[in-house]
C-alpha positions as CSV (number, residue, x, y, z in Angstrom):
1,M,-1.1,-3.8,3.1
2,R,-1.7,-0.3,2.0
3,R,0.6,2.6,2.0
4,N,-0.5,6.2,2.6
5,H,0.5,8.4,-0.2
6,T,0.0,12.2,-0.6
7,M,-1.0,13.7,-3.9
8,T,1.8,16.3,-4.0
9,T,5.5,16.2,-3.2
10,E,7.5,18.8,-1.4
11,N,7.9,20.9,-4.5
12,N,4.1,20.7,-5.3
13,S,4.5,18.4,-8.3
14,T,1.7,15.8,-8.7
15,Y,2.3,12.4,-7.3
16,R,1.3,10.0,-10.1
17,I,-0.6,6.9,-9.1
18,A,-1.7,4.2,-11.6
19,V,-3.8,1.1,-11.1
20,Y,-3.2,-2.1,-13.2
21,P,-6.3,-4.3,-12.6
22,G,-6.6,-7.9,-13.6
23,S,-7.3,-11.4,-12.5
24,F,-3.6,-12.5,-12.6
25,A,-4.6,-16.1,-12.5
26,P,-1.7,-16.7,-12.6
27,V,0.7,-13.8,-13.2
28,T,2.4,-14.2,-16.6
29,M,5.5,-12.8,-18.3
30,G,3.2,-10.5,-20.2
31,H,1.8,-9.1,-17.0
32,M,5.3,-8.7,-15.6
33,D,6.4,-6.8,-18.8
34,I,3.5,-4.3,-18.3
35,I,4.2,-4.0,-14.5
36,T,7.9,-3.3,-15.1
37,R,7.3,-0.7,-17.8
38,A,4.4,1.0,-15.9
39,S,6.5,1.1,-12.7
40,K,9.0,3.3,-14.5
41,Q,6.3,5.8,-15.5
42,F,4.5,6.3,-12.3
43,D,5.4,7.2,-8.7
44,L,3.2,4.3,-7.5
45,L,1.7,1.4,-9.4
46,I,-1.0,-0.5,-7.7
47,V,-1.5,-4.0,-9.1
48,A,-5.1,-4.7,-8.2
49,V,-6.3,-8.3,-8.2
50,L,-9.9,-8.6,-9.2
51,N,-11.9,-10.7,-6.7
52,N,-14.7,-11.9,-9.1
53,L,-17.1,-14.0,-7.0
54,S,-18.7,-15.5,-10.2
55,K,-15.5,-17.1,-11.3
56,N,-13.6,-20.1,-9.8
57,P,-9.9,-19.4,-10.5
58,L,-7.1,-21.9,-9.9
59,F,-5.6,-19.7,-7.1
60,T,-7.3,-17.7,-4.4
61,V,-7.1,-13.9,-4.3
62,E,-4.6,-14.1,-1.4
63,E,-2.4,-16.7,-3.3
64,R,-2.4,-14.5,-6.4
65,K,-1.5,-11.5,-4.3
66,D,1.4,-13.5,-2.7
67,L,2.6,-14.6,-6.2
68,L,2.5,-11.0,-7.4
69,R,4.4,-9.7,-4.3
70,E,7.1,-12.2,-4.9
71,A,7.3,-11.4,-8.6
72,T,7.5,-7.6,-8.0
73,R,9.6,-7.4,-4.8
74,H,12.4,-5.9,-6.8
75,L,10.1,-3.0,-7.8
76,P,9.9,-0.7,-4.8
77,N,7.0,1.5,-6.1
78,V,4.7,-1.4,-6.8
79,E,1.9,-2.2,-4.4
80,I,-0.3,-5.3,-4.5
81,D,-3.9,-5.0,-3.5
82,S,-7.3,-6.5,-4.4
83,F,-10.8,-5.2,-5.1
84,R,-14.3,-6.5,-5.9
85,D,-16.3,-3.3,-6.4
86,L,-16.4,-1.4,-9.6
87,L,-12.9,-0.5,-10.9
88,A,-13.9,3.2,-11.2
89,N,-14.8,3.2,-7.5
90,Y,-11.5,1.5,-6.6
91,V,-9.5,4.0,-8.6
92,R,-11.2,6.9,-7.0
93,Q,-10.7,5.4,-3.5
94,R,-7.0,5.0,-4.2
95,N,-6.7,8.6,-5.6
96,A,-5.2,7.2,-8.8
97,Q,-5.1,9.2,-12.1
98,V,-4.5,6.4,-14.5
99,I,-5.7,2.8,-15.3
100,V,-3.0,0.7,-17.0
101,R,-4.3,-1.9,-19.4
102,G,-2.6,-4.5,-21.7
103,I,-3.7,-5.1,-25.2
104,R,-3.0,-8.3,-27.0
105,T,-5.2,-8.3,-30.1
106,V,-7.3,-5.9,-32.3
107,T,-10.3,-7.2,-30.5
108,D,-8.8,-6.1,-27.1
109,F,-8.1,-2.7,-28.6
110,E,-11.7,-2.3,-29.8
111,Y,-13.0,-3.3,-26.4
112,E,-10.7,-0.9,-24.5
113,L,-11.7,1.9,-26.9
114,Q,-15.4,1.3,-26.2
115,L,-14.7,1.4,-22.4
116,A,-12.7,4.6,-22.7
117,S,-15.5,6.3,-24.7
């Protein structure tokens, strides 16, 4: 389910939309920490489950979305969705300005730095 969001509010301030992509197979406490913190920083946080057809995860995309909806139901500005196209295309389609990413190790940081460049 998608909500329609405008990019400006009544006082012309920018409506800040972020996308947190991942496989979430399954959702973890680490994911929830990032979701909770990011939800406080943006007007809308879209948690986007990657539908990677080349992988065979334990849960289906719909099951992962249901788990995330249950885990985030106390966060009113969090929306659960899925995508299988390029992330950049999805972010553009949703009019988001920010991609939220989690970093666990130095290797993760180096990988994210290369993507950002």
